[in-house]
Structures are given as C-alpha cells and as structure tokens.
C-alpha angles and dihedrals in degrees: 000000000000119000091220116085090215095051127086122204109253091212090072090062093045090056096047115128138195120359092358095055115126093004116160121256112259107234100176123135103214095186093060107018110105125220113228121214111277096013094109092049090048091051092049090051090053091049092049091047091050090049091051094048096044117099093195124112127208089257089058091059092046091052089060093058120095115275118265118249114265115278120244092206092085090063094052112084094193093053091045091053092048092049089050090051092050093046091053093045093238111162121233116268112260119243113268103236094173091085089066094058120102097220121167119231116284117273091256091058101041090111095048112101091200091058091050090048090054091050090047092050089051091051090051090050092049091048091051090048091053090047090054090050091053090047091051091049091051091050090048092051091048102041104014098090092048092048093048092048090052090048092050091049090051091050091048091052090049091050090049090052091050091048090050091051090047092052090047091051092046090049091051090049092049091048091050091049090049091051090048092050093047093047094044091048090050090046089049092055090048092048092049090049091049090047091052090047090049092051091047091050091049090050090048091049090051090051091048091048091051091047091049091050089049091051091047090050092048091047091050091049092047091050091050091050091048091053093050107048115190 
C-alpha cells in the first residue's frame, strides 16, 4: 500500500477482474474539485442510460467474482439432515414426555415380575433425575450470582476492547482524511498556480506570435519596397 494518502497502488488495478478489468485510475481530488451546475444531473443521466442499455443482470456480475471456498456443511451429516428438514418444512419432533411418567405395568402384565422390574427401574431413574435437578438448583443458588458477575465482567471487558479498537480505527480514518485534505489542498494551490502560469504562457505565446507576424509583415513590406525603388 502506498505511503501517500493521495496515491493508489497500481497493483490493485492490474489485478482487477471481470467488469472492472482495465478500468482507468480515478485521479479526482474530491476536497478541491468543484461541481458545476448540472454536472450531477448529467452524470445520473449517463448512469441511467447505461443501465437501460446494459443486458447484464445482477447474477452476471456475481458470476465474475472469485468462487467461494468450499462449504464444510456438506461433510456434516447432522447439518445436512437439519437443512433437509427445513427445506421440506417438516416441523421439529415434539419432546416425548411419556418417559417421565411413573406408570405401573399394563393390566395384562401385572403378574409379570420383569414388567414390575422395568417400572421400578424407571422410577429409580426418575428419582435420580429429580435429585440431579435439585442438586443443580442448589449449585445455581450458591454459585450462580458469582458466575454471572464474572460473565458480565468478561462481557464488559470485551465491549471495552471493541470500543477501544473502534476509536483507534476512527482515529486512523480521521487522520487519513486530514492528510488527504491537507495534501489535496496543497495540490490544489499548486494546480491553480500552474494553471495561472499556463494561461500566462499561452497569452505570452499569442502576443509573441502576433509580434512575429507583424515583424514578418514589416519585413515583407520592406523587401518589396527595396525591390521597387522610386
């Protein structure tokens, strides 16, 4: 990248692709270039005319952009299944709450010890699940506030870092714009001085050309008089 705020790296234009290939370098100085009356309307008319005459569609411009990197979704079976479900509009399966019920064996299996053992195992599992829930609630009541405070402090520190980066970036942008304005203002003064010098030189050349023609005319007349003595 060029060290001069007014300069643009030429490599960027060499590497342009698609509809921007071989475009000319924009050399305008927006801080000092004036906008004559009617110029904006004329530019908009040209843009609208180009849009009407163009046979390209937005997809045509997108096709000229570099290809996206390969997606990793295709290699993930779970994501593929979820995308397929969403594309077909299939709703999510509801939670099966029947497994949380403490139902006795069916009437036809009331005399089967294995059926009662299955019901008893389910009751033990439900009891253990409820015990875990109570334990988690106790842990939440004991350590939850501290954990949330630590989490909030971490988020606040992250926000502060982002705000610091934002201020740094804004400062760099402002500094770059100031340098651009100063350099363009200086360039504008130099351009106006060169323009005045150019106009003065053109006027001087016109005067010299007129004087030369006058001298040539006088020389021609003098030569004619010398060739025809009275």
